[in-house]
Structure formats: structure tokens, C-alpha cells
C-alpha positions in Angstrom: 163.8 101.7 74.0 163.1 104.5 76.5 159.4 104.1 75.9 159.6 100.4 76.7 161.6 101.1 79.9 159.0 103.7 80.9 156.3 101.2 80.4 158.0 98.5 82.5 159.1 100.9 85.3 156.0 103.1 85.5 152.9 101.9 83.8 153.0 98.2 84.5 153.5 98.6 88.3 150.8 101.2 88.4 148.3 99.0 86.6 149.1 96.1 89.0 148.5 98.3 92.0 145.2 99.4 90.5 143.9 95.9 90.5 144.2 95.2 94.3 141.1 93.5 95.7 138.6 95.5 97.7 138.8 95.4 101.5 136.0 95.5 103.9 135.8 97.5 107.1 137.9 95.0 109.1 140.8 95.2 106.7 140.2 91.7 105.4 139.7 91.0 101.7 136.0 91.1 100.8 134.7 87.8 99.7 131.6 87.3 97.6 129.9 84.1 96.5 131.6 82.8 93.3 134.9 84.5 93.8 136.7 81.1 93.8 139.6 80.0 95.8 142.0 82.3 97.6 144.9 81.0 95.4 143.3 82.4 92.3 142.4 85.9 93.4 145.5 87.3 91.7 144.4 85.7 88.4 140.8 87.0 88.8 142.2 90.5 89.4 143.6 90.6 85.9 140.0 91.4 84.7 140.8 95.0 85.5 143.6 95.2 83.0 141.9 93.4 80.1 142.5 89.7 80.6 139.8 87.1 81.1 140.9 86.5 84.6 137.6 85.0 85.8 137.6 82.4 83.1 141.3 81.5 83.8 140.5 81.5 87.6 137.6 79.1 87.1 139.8 76.7 85.2 142.6 76.9 87.8 140.0 76.4 90.5 138.7 73.3 88.8 142.3 71.9 88.4 143.1 72.6 92.1 139.8 71.0 93.2 140.5 67.9 91.1 144.0 67.8 92.6 142.6 68.0 96.1 140.1 65.2 95.4 142.9 63.0 94.0 145.1 63.7 97.0 142.3 62.9 99.4 141.6 59.7 97.5 145.3 58.6 97.6 145.5 59.4 101.3 142.4 57.3 102.0 143.9 54.4 100.0 147.2 54.7 101.8 145.4 54.6 105.2 143.4 51.6 104.1 146.5 49.8 102.9 148.5 50.4 106.1 145.6 49.6 108.4 145.6 52.9 110.2 
């Protein structure tokens, strides 16, 4: 039990801090081509602790993109129906 408590209190937070994204000189998060959306950066950072974060991030990006396209389509249809 003490070992589990040690893991939760010490090791887990340390590993989460270790996977912070890199920052450039201006203090902003560095962005590279293919990094995906900002919403999935936390998922992609789990690569550092052994999860397939990029694969998960790609799927979530695709779902978010599909949701955005659907929302835009519905907004366009609503505008056409109301005549605005």
C-alpha cells in the first residue's frame, strides 16, 4: 500500500512534469508541422511515458475535424433556412 501511495504521490507527477512540451525562445510552445491540433497536445505528450500518444492524437484530431465540418455544415444550412 505504501508503494502504491509513493507511486501516486511521487512518480506519477514527476513523469507528467517530464513530458511538458518544448518551448521556443519567445516562451511559446514550439510547433512543428504534423503536431496536430492544440487540443491534442496533451495526448501526444504521453509518447514520453510509453503510450501511443501520436496515434491517439491523430484519431482525436480526425474526430474533432469531422465535428468542425459537421458544425459548419449545420450552421450553413441554418443560415440558408432562415434567409440570413
